[in-house]
DRENDO-1510 file (C-alpha; in Angstrom, 1 decimal, always signed):
<recs>
REC; n; res; u; v; w
REC; 1; MET; +110.4; -34.3; +154.5 .
REC; 2; PRO; +108.0; -37.1; +153.6 .
REC; 3; VAL; +109.1; -40.6; +154.6 .
REC; 4; GLY; +107.6; -43.8; +153.4 .
REC; 5; VAL; +108.1; -47.5; +154.2 .
REC; 6; LEU; +107.7; -50.0; +151.4 .
REC; 7; ASN; +107.4; -53.6; +152.6 .
REC; 8; VAL; +107.8; -56.3; +150.0 .
REC; 9; ALA; +108.3; -59.2; +152.4 .
REC; 10; VAL; +107.0; -62.6; +151.7 .
REC; 11; GLY; +107.6; -65.1; +154.6 .
REC; 12; ASP; +109.4; -68.4; +154.1 .
REC; 13; THR; +110.6; -67.8; +150.5 .
REC; 14; GLU; +113.8; -69.0; +148.9 .
REC; 15; ILE; +116.3; -66.5; +147.8 .
REC; 16; ASN; +116.1; -67.6; +144.1 .
REC; 17; ARG; +112.6; -66.3; +143.9 .
REC; 18; TRP; +113.9; -62.8; +144.7 .
REC; 19; LEU; +116.8; -62.9; +142.1 .
REC; 20; PRO; +116.3; -62.5; +138.4 .
REC; 21; ARG; +117.9; -65.3; +136.3 .
REC; 22; GLY; +121.6; -65.4; +136.6 .
REC; 23; ARG; +124.3; -66.2; +139.2 .
REC; 24; TYR; +124.9; -64.0; +142.2 .
REC; 25; GLY; +127.7; -65.2; +144.4 .
REC; 26; ILE; +126.8; -68.6; +145.7 .
REC; 27; PHE; +123.1; -68.2; +144.8 .
REC; 28; GLU; +121.6; -68.7; +141.4 .
REC; 29; GLY; +118.5; -66.9; +140.4 .
REC; 30; THR; +116.2; -69.3; +138.6 .
REC; 31; ASP; +112.7; -68.1; +139.3 .
REC; 32; GLY; +112.7; -64.4; +139.9 .
REC; 33; SER; +109.0; -64.3; +140.2 .
REC; 34; LEU; +109.0; -62.2; +143.4 .
REC; 35; TYR; +111.7; -59.9; +142.0 .
REC; 36; HIS; +109.6; -59.2; +138.9 .
REC; 37; ASN; +106.4; -58.7; +140.8 .
REC; 38; ARG; +107.6; -56.8; +143.9 .
REC; 39; ILE; +111.0; -55.2; +143.3 .
REC; 40; ALA; +111.1; -54.3; +139.6 .
REC; 41; PRO; +108.0; -52.1; +139.7 .
REC; 42; LEU; +109.7; -49.9; +142.4 .
REC; 43; SER; +112.8; -49.2; +140.1 .
REC; 44; LYS; +111.3; -45.9; +138.9 .
REC; 45; LEU; +111.0; -44.5; +142.5 .
REC; 46; LYS; +113.7; -42.3; +143.9 .
REC; 47; ILE; +114.7; -44.4; +146.9 .
REC; 48; LYS; +117.5; -43.1; +149.1 .
REC; 49; GLY; +118.1; -46.2; +151.3 .
REC; 50; ILE; +117.2; -49.8; +151.7 .
REC; 51; LEU; +116.9; -52.1; +154.7 .
REC; 52; TYR; +117.4; -55.7; +153.7 .
REC; 53; TYR; +117.1; -58.8; +155.8 .
REC; 54; GLN; +117.0; -62.2; +154.2 .
REC; 55; GLY; +116.4; -64.3; +157.3 .
REC; 56; GLU; +116.9; -68.0; +157.6 .
REC; 57; ALA; +114.4; -69.4; +155.1 .
REC; 58; ASP; +117.2; -71.1; +153.1 .
REC; 59; GLU; +119.0; -72.4; +156.1 .
REC; 60; TYR; +117.0; -75.7; +156.4 .
REC; 61; ARG; +116.8; -76.3; +152.6 .
REC; 62; THR; +119.7; -78.7; +152.1 .
REC; 63; HIS; +119.3; -78.9; +148.3 .
REC; 64; LEU; +120.6; -75.3; +147.8 .
</recs>
């Protein structure tokens, strides 16, 4: 069975760049540029699982 790994990571990015416009829990998607450039093009692929890790890039940004 073929297995592939897709890495769409961009270091030190804020969560709102990964979310399309709208509200998602405590986060608000305002930019969405990384979502539209890196996630949306993959939507037609048959993906069976996702490993997601946000990290701490937003931790030190007190304006969020």
